[in-house]
C-alpha positions in Angstrom: -43.4 -81.7 -2.9 -41.4 -80.5 -6.0 -41.0 -76.8 -4.3 -40.1 -78.6 -1.3 -37.2 -80.9 -2.8 -35.9 -77.5 -4.9 -35.7 -75.6 -1.6 -34.2 -78.7 0.2 -31.6 -78.9 -2.0 -30.6 -75.8 -2.7 -29.9 -75.4 0.9 -27.6 -77.7 1.1 -25.3 -76.1 -0.8 -23.9 -73.3 1.9 -24.2 -76.9 4.1 -21.5 -78.0 1.8 -19.9 -75.1 1.0 -18.7 -74.3 4.4 -18.0 -78.5 5.5 -15.6 -77.9 2.4 -13.8 -75.1 3.7 -13.7 -76.5 7.2 -12.1 -79.5 6.0 -10.0 -77.7 4.2 -8.8 -74.8 7.0 -8.4 -77.8 9.5 -6.4 -79.9 7.1 -3.7 -77.2 6.1 -3.5 -76.0 9.6 -3.2 -79.8 11.4 0.5 -80.7 12.4 2.4 -82.3 9.6 3.8 -82.3 5.9 2.8 -84.2 2.5 6.3 -83.3 1.0 7.5 -84.8 4.0 5.7 -87.9 4.1 6.3 -88.2 0.6 9.9 -87.9 0.3 10.7 -89.4 3.3 13.1 -87.9 6.3 16.2 -88.1 4.3 15.4 -85.4 1.4 16.9 -82.4 1.6 15.4 -78.9 2.1 15.5 -77.9 -1.9 13.6 -81.8 -2.5 11.5 -80.4 -0.1 10.5 -77.1 -1.4 10.8 -78.2 -5.5 8.2 -80.8 -4.1 5.8 -78.6 -2.4 5.9 -75.9 -5.4 5.0 -78.7 -7.5 1.7 -79.4 -5.4 1.3 -76.2 -4.7 1.2 -76.3 -1.3 3.9 -73.0 -1.1 1.2 -71.3 -2.3 -0.5 -68.4 0.3 -3.9 -70.4 2.1 -6.8 -68.5 1.2 -5.0 -69.2 -2.9 -4.7 -72.9 -2.6 -8.8 -72.7 -1.4 -9.5 -70.7 -4.4 -8.0 -72.9 -6.4 -9.5 -76.0 -4.9 -13.3 -74.7 -4.8 -12.5 -73.0 -7.9 -11.9 -76.7 -9.3 -14.8 -78.5 -7.4 -17.5 -76.1 -9.1 -16.0 -77.8 -12.1 -16.4 -80.8 -11.1 -12.5 -81.7 -11.1 -11.0 -83.3 -7.5 -7.7 -82.9 -8.3 -5.2 -85.9 -8.0 -3.5 -87.7 -5.1 -0.7 -86.0 -3.9 0.4 -89.3 -3.1 -0.2 -92.0 -5.7 -0.7 -89.0 -8.8 -4.0 -90.6 -9.5 -7.0 -88.6 -10.4 -9.3 -88.6 -6.9 -12.1 -89.4 -8.6 -10.8 -92.8 -9.9 -9.6 -93.9 -6.4 -12.8 -93.1 -4.8 -15.1 -95.0 -7.5 -12.8 -97.9 -7.3 -13.4 -98.0 -3.7 -16.9 -97.1 -3.9 -18.0 -100.3 -4.8 -16.8 -102.5 -1.2 -18.1 -99.5 1.0 -21.6 -99.4 -0.6 -21.8 -103.2 -0.6 -20.7 -103.1 3.5 -23.5 -100.1 4.6 -26.0 -101.7 2.2 -25.8 -105.6 4.2 -25.6 -103.5 7.7 -28.5 -101.8 7.0 -30.4 -104.3 6.3 -29.8 -107.1 8.6 -30.2 -104.2 11.3 -33.6 -103.5 10.3 -34.8 -106.8 9.5 -33.6 -108.0 13.3 -33.7 -104.4 15.2 -37.9 -103.7 14.3 -39.4 -107.7 15.3 -36.8 -107.3 18.4 -38.7 -103.5 19.0 -41.8 -105.0 18.6 -41.5 -108.2 20.6 -39.9 -106.2 23.6 -43.1 -103.7 23.8 -45.4 -106.7 23.2 -43.8 -108.4 26.3 -43.0 -104.8 27.8 -41.5 -105.5 31.7 -41.4 -109.2 31.1 -37.9 -111.1 30.6 -38.2 -111.2 27.4 -38.0 -107.1 27.0 -35.2 -107.1 29.8 -33.5 -109.1 27.4 -33.4 -107.1 24.4 -33.0 -104.3 26.7 -29.7 -105.2 28.0 -28.8 -106.5 24.2 -29.4 -102.9 23.0 -27.2 -101.4 26.1 -24.3 -103.9 25.2 -24.8 -103.0 21.6 -24.2 -99.6 22.4 -21.3 -99.8 25.1 -19.0 -102.4 22.9 -17.0 -100.9 20.3 -17.1 -101.9 16.9 -13.7 -103.0 16.3 -13.8 -105.3 19.6 -17.4 -106.9 18.4 -15.3 -107.3 14.9 -12.3 -108.8 16.6 -14.3 -111.7 18.4 -16.1 -112.9 15.9 -13.2 -113.2 13.9 -11.5 -115.5 16.8 -14.8 -116.9 17.2 -16.1 -117.5 13.5 -13.0 -117.1 11.4 -10.7 -118.6 13.4 -12.5 -121.0 15.5 -15.2 -122.5 13.4 -13.6 -122.0 10.5 -17.1 -120.8 8.7 -15.8 -117.2 7.2 -12.6 -116.1 6.1 -10.6 -113.7 8.5 -9.9 -110.7 6.4 -10.7 -109.5 2.8 -13.5 -108.6 0.3 -14.1 -110.2 -2.8 -16.4 -108.3 -5.8 -19.5 -109.6 -6.8 -18.1 -110.3 -10.3 -15.9 -113.2 -8.7 -19.1 -115.3 -8.0 -21.6 -114.1 -5.7 -20.9 -117.0 -2.8 -17.4 -115.7 -2.5 -18.9 -111.9 -2.0 -21.4 -112.6 0.1 -19.5 -115.0 2.4 -16.5 -112.0 3.1 -19.5 -109.7 3.9 -21.4 -111.2 6.6 -18.9 -111.2 9.6 -18.2 -107.2 9.1 -22.1 -106.9 8.8 -22.8 -108.2 11.8 -20.0 -106.3 13.7 -21.2 -103.1 12.4 -24.7 -103.6 12.7 -24.6 -104.3 16.1 -25.3 -100.4 17.3 -27.4 -99.9 14.9 -29.6 -102.9 15.7 -30.1 -101.5 19.4 -30.9 -98.3 18.2 -33.4 -98.9 15.8 -34.7 -101.9 18.4 -35.4 -99.0 21.4 -36.9 -96.5 18.9 -39.6 -99.5 18.1 -39.9 -100.6 21.5 -41.1 -96.9 22.9 -42.9 -95.5 20.0 -44.6 -99.3 19.6 -45.3 -99.0 23.6 -46.6 -95.6 23.4 -49.3 -96.1 20.7 -50.4 -99.3 22.0 -51.8 -97.1 24.5 -54.1 -95.3 21.8 -58.1 -96.1 21.7 -57.9 -97.5 18.4 -55.5 -100.1 19.6 -58.0 -100.9 22.2 -61.0 -100.8 19.7 -58.8 -103.2 17.3 -58.9 -105.8 20.1 -62.1 -105.2 21.4 -63.4 -106.3 17.6 -61.1 -109.3 18.1 -58.3 -109.0 16.1 -55.1 -111.2 16.8 -52.7 -109.6 18.8 -49.8 -110.1 15.9 -52.2 -108.1 13.9 -52.8 -105.5 16.1 -48.7 -105.1 16.6 -48.6 -105.4 12.6 -50.7 -103.5 11.3 -52.1 -101.2 13.4 -49.2 -100.5 16.2 -46.0 -100.6 14.3 -47.8 -99.0 11.2 -48.6 -96.1 13.4 -45.1 -95.5 14.7 -43.7 -95.6 11.5 -42.7 -91.8 11.4 -39.9 -91.9 13.9 -38.8 -95.2 13.2 -38.1 -94.2 9.7 -36.1 -91.0 11.0 -33.6 -93.7 12.6 -33.4 -95.8 10.4 -31.9 -92.7 7.8 -30.1 -91.1 10.7 -28.5 -94.9 11.3 -27.8 -94.6 7.6 -26.0 -91.9 8.1 -23.8 -92.5 11.1 -22.7 -95.9 9.0 -19.7 -93.5 7.9 -17.8 -93.3 10.9 -18.4 -97.0 11.4 -17.5 -97.9 7.9 -13.7 -96.4 8.5 -13.2 -98.9 11.5 -15.0 -101.5 10.4 -13.4 -101.6 6.9 -9.7 -101.7 8.8 -10.3 -104.4 10.9 -11.7 -106.6 8.2 -9.6 -105.5 5.4 -12.0 -104.5 2.9 -10.6 -101.8 0.8 -13.1 -99.2 0.6 -13.5 -95.7 1.1 -12.9 -96.4 4.7 -9.7 -97.4 4.6 -8.7 -94.8 1.7 -9.6 -92.3 4.1 -7.2 -93.8 6.8 -4.7 -94.5 4.1 -5.0 -90.7 3.0 -4.8 -88.8 6.6 -1.9 -91.7 7.0 -0.1 -90.0 4.5 -1.3 -86.9 4.7 -3.0 -86.7 1.5 -5.5 -83.7 1.7 -6.8 -83.9 -1.8 -8.3 -87.4 -0.9 -9.4 -86.7 2.5 -11.0 -83.5 0.9 -13.0 -85.3 -1.3 -13.8 -88.3 0.9 -15.3 -86.4 3.5 -17.7 -83.9 0.9 -18.6 -86.9 -0.5 -19.8 -88.5 3.2 -21.2 -85.0 3.9 -23.3 -85.0 0.3 -24.8 -88.2 1.1 -25.5 -87.4 4.8 -27.5 -84.2 3.6 -29.6 -86.2 1.3 -30.6 -89.1 3.3 -31.6 -86.1 5.5 -33.6 -85.2 2.8 -35.0 -88.6 2.0 -36.2 -89.2 5.9 -38.3 -85.7 4.7 -39.9 -86.6 1.7 -40.9 -90.0 3.2 -42.5 -88.1 6.4 -45.3 -87.4 3.8 -45.6 -91.3 3.0 -46.0 -92.2 6.8 -48.1 -89.1 8.0 -50.6 -87.9 6.2 -51.0 -84.8 8.3 -47.8 -83.5 6.3 -48.5 -81.9 3.3 -45.4 -80.0 1.2 
């Protein structure tokens, strides 16, 4: 097990190295100039040159890349080109809201999707199964920001049950913290509920045709016990995989959801940095997201050994 973990962690290093290079080059070669964004359209060419000099943007591209990679290797992610604050400080300030939203979303998705998938498999071909599958198609088809605006219109503006936008840390009180995460979590969870429910249904149906399921029924076990103890347990490996993939996919959805609900998380930070051409912030956050993605996949691989006894590391 330890050897497997070490091998996977070491294999992640070149992946993250390539991600860092690609992100750096894409940002530098794309149109736009941070100096113009910061100084404004009325700045003179001398002022722009001086600003580029202070930010190191006038150096050769490869030299800029080497300086940045060397700084990362020493744990220095630089400072924001716009605010002048350390990027690490900005990321840590915004990490809490994104983590809270992501955890609430994935917990909600798992709690709702697994029972839906099991029920759909149990009622295969019947109206309840068709209803769940129709809901899954809708969850895949409707963009998250549309769902968000509809929820705001109905439950915030119409019924007044929830705040329209905003975020409160848990230190401000659990009630204030939780109530502001309900609508964003529900909106963001829709596509993941659809994805997980479909995978659960498919795999439970496949397992339900196995001999040991027929044997369990012949022994007089209740249908609930057959579904939950035998079918779902033996279908756990692909379900765990898709849950892990869903967690990694949250990275993209968080950016949109935080913008719709005005949540000051990493998604909003990336959006603000893109609009301001703040290279150092964009590079750092994307590298962080990539690292999280890699280690989530590692965690999923490790869980295989817990759910599938045929796997040995």
